[in-house]
C-alpha positions as CSV (number, residue, x, y, z in Angstrom):
1,M,9.1,-25.1,3.3
2,Y,12.9,-25.7,2.8
3,C,13.9,-28.7,4.9
4,T,16.3,-31.6,5.3
5,R,14.9,-35.1,6.1
6,F,16.2,-35.4,9.5
7,C,16.0,-32.0,11.1
8,P,14.0,-32.1,14.1
9,Y,13.0,-28.3,13.5
10,C,11.6,-29.4,10.3
11,I,9.7,-31.9,11.4
12,S,8.1,-30.1,14.3
13,A,7.2,-27.1,11.6
14,D,5.6,-30.1,9.4
15,R,3.3,-31.4,12.4
16,L,2.2,-27.8,13.5
17,L,1.2,-26.8,10.1
18,K,-0.5,-30.5,9.3
19,G,-2.2,-30.1,12.5
20,K,-3.7,-26.8,11.1
21,G,-4.7,-28.7,8.1
22,V,-2.4,-26.7,5.9
23,P,-0.7,-28.7,2.9
24,V,3.0,-28.5,3.2
25,T,5.1,-28.1,0.0
26,K,8.6,-29.8,1.2
27,I,11.5,-28.6,-0.8
28,A,14.4,-31.0,0.3
29,V,17.9,-29.1,0.3
30,D,20.0,-31.9,1.9
31,N,22.6,-33.2,-0.5
32,D,21.5,-30.6,-3.0
33,P,23.8,-27.5,-2.9
34,D,22.0,-25.7,-5.6
35,M,19.0,-25.8,-4.0
36,W,20.4,-24.9,-0.5
37,G,22.0,-22.1,-2.1
38,R,18.3,-20.9,-3.5
39,M,17.0,-21.3,-0.2
40,E,19.9,-19.0,1.4
41,Q,19.0,-16.4,-1.5
42,R,15.5,-16.6,-0.9
43,S,15.8,-16.4,2.9
44,G,18.6,-14.7,3.6
45,R,19.3,-17.4,6.0
46,H,21.4,-20.7,6.3
47,T,19.3,-22.7,8.4
48,V,16.3,-24.8,8.0
49,P,13.7,-25.0,8.1
50,Q,12.9,-21.8,6.1
51,I,9.3,-21.7,5.8
52,F,7.2,-19.6,3.2
53,I,3.3,-18.8,3.4
54,G,2.4,-17.9,0.2
55,D,5.5,-15.4,-0.7
56,Y,5.6,-14.3,3.0
57,H,8.8,-15.6,4.7
58,V,8.0,-16.5,8.0
59,G,11.4,-17.9,8.9
60,G,12.3,-21.1,11.0
61,Y,10.4,-23.3,13.4
62,D,10.7,-20.9,16.3
63,D,9.7,-18.2,14.5
64,L,6.3,-20.1,13.2
65,A,5.7,-21.2,16.9
66,A,5.9,-17.5,17.7
67,L,3.3,-16.5,15.5
68,D,1.1,-19.3,16.4
69,R,1.3,-18.4,20.1
70,A,0.6,-14.9,19.1
71,G,-2.4,-16.0,17.4
72,E,-1.0,-14.5,14.2
73,L,-0.3,-17.9,12.6
74,D,-4.0,-18.6,11.5
75,P,-5.0,-15.4,9.9
76,L,-2.2,-16.1,7.8
77,L,-3.0,-19.6,7.0
78,E,-6.8,-18.8,6.1
79,P,-6.1,-17.9,2.3
80,I,-4.2,-21.0,2.1
81,L,-7.1,-23.1,4.0
82,K,-9.6,-21.8,1.8
83,A,-7.9,-22.1,-1.7
84,S,-7.3,-25.9,-0.5
85,G,-10.7,-26.2,0.7
86,T,-10.1,-27.2,3.9
């Protein structure tokens, strides 16, 4: 997850994923223009968070929450949870 330290949406995304037992790798882009550029190039978006599950680009927090409400998030997370042993 590309994020900044004080973004409330980044914090919410982290909580949602950790609440499901998913290990979250955070890539801080605040104060790092090169990393911000990589995030923009990879995601095609200019805001944080930008969330990837494996190579699948989920989008931002609203996209993540919508997947969860629709029951589509858990199937995406299943391979990660199996790989991490949780």
